[in-house]
Residue, then its C-alpha position, 0 to 999 in steps of 0.5 A: m495755175y496749179r502750184l506744188s505745196y512746199h512739201k511736194l516741192l521739197t520732194v520732187t527737188i530732192a528726187l531731182l538732186l539725187v538723180w543728178a548725183c547718181a552715176r555708173n560705177p566702174v565696177t558694178g556697173k550699176r547707177e548708185i548715188n555719188l556724192m564725191s566726184t573724181e576731182q574731189e576723190i584726188a584732191i582728198g588724196k592729195e590733202s591727205h598724203p603729206s599727213v600720212i608721210a609726216t606720221m609714219g614716215l617713208y622707207e628708203d628702199k630704191a629696189l623695193q619702190a621700183f618693184m611697187d611702181e611697176k607692179g601698181k602701174a601695170m595693175a592700175k592700167i587693167s583696172h576699171r579706173p586707169d585714168l586716175p594718177y595712181q601713187f604707191y609708197i612704202v611707209d616705215s611702219p612694222i605694223v602688217n598693213a596696207f591701205a589706200v586713200p582715194g584718188g589713187y593713193v596707195y600705201f604698204t607697210r614695211g611690216i606687211l612686205a616683210h611678211f609677203n612670202n612671194e610676189a603673187e601674195f603682194a599682187g593680191v594685196l595690192g589689187h585689194e587696195i587699188g580695188h577700193i579706189t576703182a570701186k569707189h568705196a570712199a564715196r559709197s561709205q561717205k556715211s562712215q566718214l574719212l576719219s582721222t584716228l589715233a587707234l589705226l597705228g596703235g591697233a586701238v592703243l587708245a581705249p574709246q572710254v579714254v577718249g570718248q567723244n573727244i577724239e576729233a579734236l585730238q586728232q589733229g596731231l594725226g591728220l592721218l585719213s583712214l577709210k572704214y569700209s563695210r565688210d561687203h566693200e571688203s569682200e568686193s575688193d578681195k573678188l578685185g584683188v583676185e582679178y586684178s592680180s590675175k590679169i597681170g599674170y599672178d597666182a591670186s590663190q597666194m593671196a588666199d594663203f596670205f590671210g593664213t598668216l594675218k590670222r597667226i598674226s592676230d591670234k599671236s599674244g600681244q600683237a594687233i593689226p588695226q586697219f587692215m584686218s579690224t575692218h575686214p571679214d574674218p581671215g579664215n573665211r576669207f581664205t577659204r572664198v578667195h581661193e574659190l574666186a582664184k580657182d574659177y578665175q583660173a578656170k575660165n582663164p587658163a595661163s600660166y600663173q607666176v608666183n615668184r617666191d625667190r625672186y621676191l624674198q631676194l628684193i627684201n633680203g635685209i628690210i627692217y624688221g619691227e620697231d626701228p630704234k633710232q625712231g625710239f624703243v621700249e626697253n625695261g620700262y623706258f622709252y629711249h629715243p636715240e636720234l633725239r637723245f631723251q628718255f622717260p619711264v613707261p609705267n608698269s604694264w601699260q601698253s605702248q605704240n611708237s610712230p615717227s610723229q608720236f608715242q603713245m602709251v595706255a593703261k591696262d584698265g584703259k582709264s588713262a593714256m599718255i602721248l608724246m609729240l612735237a609741240k608747235g612753236s619755238s617757245l614755251d608760251e608759243a606752244a602753250q598758246n598753240l596748244v590751247k587753241e588748236l585743241s580748244l582748251n579750257v586751262l584750269e591750272s598753268n605753271k612754269t617749272t623745270i624738269n631735270g635742267n630743262p624749262a618746262y611749262v605745265l598745263i592742267s586743262r579740259q577740253q571744251q566741246q561743242q554740244q547740241q542744242g539743249q544739252q549740256q557735257d557731263p564734267k565726270t566724263a569730259l576729257q582732262i588733259g594734263t600736259w608737260l611742255i618741255q623744251y630740250n635741245n631747240a624743241v619743245y615737246a607736249l607730254h599729254g596725261l588723259a583721262a576722264s575728269a572722274d578719273f584723272n585726279a587719280s592718274f595725274g600721279t603717274f602722268k607726273q612721274v613720267a614727265e618728270n622723269f624726261r631726261s638726256l639719253t646718254d647710254p652708249d648702248k641706247l644710242n647706238r642701238k641697230p635694228s633687226r632685219v629680215l635675212v634670207k638665207t638658203s636652208p642648209r639641210d632637209g628637215s622640220f622648219r624648227e630644225v632648219v631655223s635653228a641651223l640657222g641661228m634663230p632661238a627656239s623662242r623666236v621659231d614660231e615668230a620666224g615661222i609667221l614671217n616665213g608662212l610656215k609651221a614649225d614641223d613643216r618640211v623643208a628641202r635642203g636649198t629653200l630660201i628661208k627667212i630669218i630675224s638678224q641684227 
């Protein structure tokens, strides 16, 4: 009897597995290798959702959430995968961002909602995110994997040279899933955004106009956009392409396409703009947290990023960083044990102390890395961590200082100075700080945008910022009675 060689048998087996793993993509109609079933996609969404909410928090606005649910369900119904259990959420972040997780979970930050200027812009981006789900980009991007990244929230606050190969273990504190798609996938989602938003009655050319806003935000000094732009094609190129796609779609499908500017602006009237002080804010070299009632210094020239679950800051040279987060455990000893176990730490030094009257535990440790056979970790590039566990107001906080071992001693003095100045916040001005909000006003006169917002009380130093928020330039003409967004407390 003829017997296949081991090599031929293996080849045939692999070929059969690939055939069995192939499925028809609902968007492209092509058969392709599919290593993620619909059930797996839904499971990923369910598993990641609690981490997303724990990390970013939900933004409570019943009217805005109802609007998002209504448009999301309408769009899901006409999409290529209407049977998925779609869910739509507004997360409490000032960053201009939107993202989707397999299984039908779609998230918009309050930051991006504040920057839309009509319903059509919103619908275009919503269609783009649903497109990632319907086109199965997660399954098609499995080589890129689902990443839990500290840089997502911080706009690459933690530089790669600091975290290096150690990032995966540090990410356990976040658990936030993001998808890094190819530019082809992003372009495909742009096309789907045009199709889906048009099918529910919106003018998709407005989606293209929003890329102009994204471009201005990214160009503005000191601001960065993480996921939504960093993994996408250049906004300027997308502006042109999406306008062409929208024009072509509308030519083939004549209809009355809606923009609904005024209705959308009234919907976001009063939305929080920028950082919410109750979640913490940086001012004059200090980080203040009014709700948790503590403060500590931020080193000079360090960049920082705050979220509901942690506060991050990084040195200008990218060689050291610090992270504050809530530790797991009701006591210092329990928190230390959990920390060492979860992050696979090799403790080099430890001692108990007090910091401004608060019991504390100091750990100096190095992260243990699983090396491939025959390889050894270079001790100079290994991540070294100085951790101050501080018991304060019935909670234990972990303040981590991170640097490569070769740079740790030079950075330790800064880490120590920050940690030893962790103290109670009692200043009424800081405790009672109110957030800035987007207020929608009616233009009192004809004139340039600069003249109109000045008449509405915006200082000259913030005209450009207000222009980005409104999708207008300083010299653009504004008619009397036009609704304009201003920033106010």
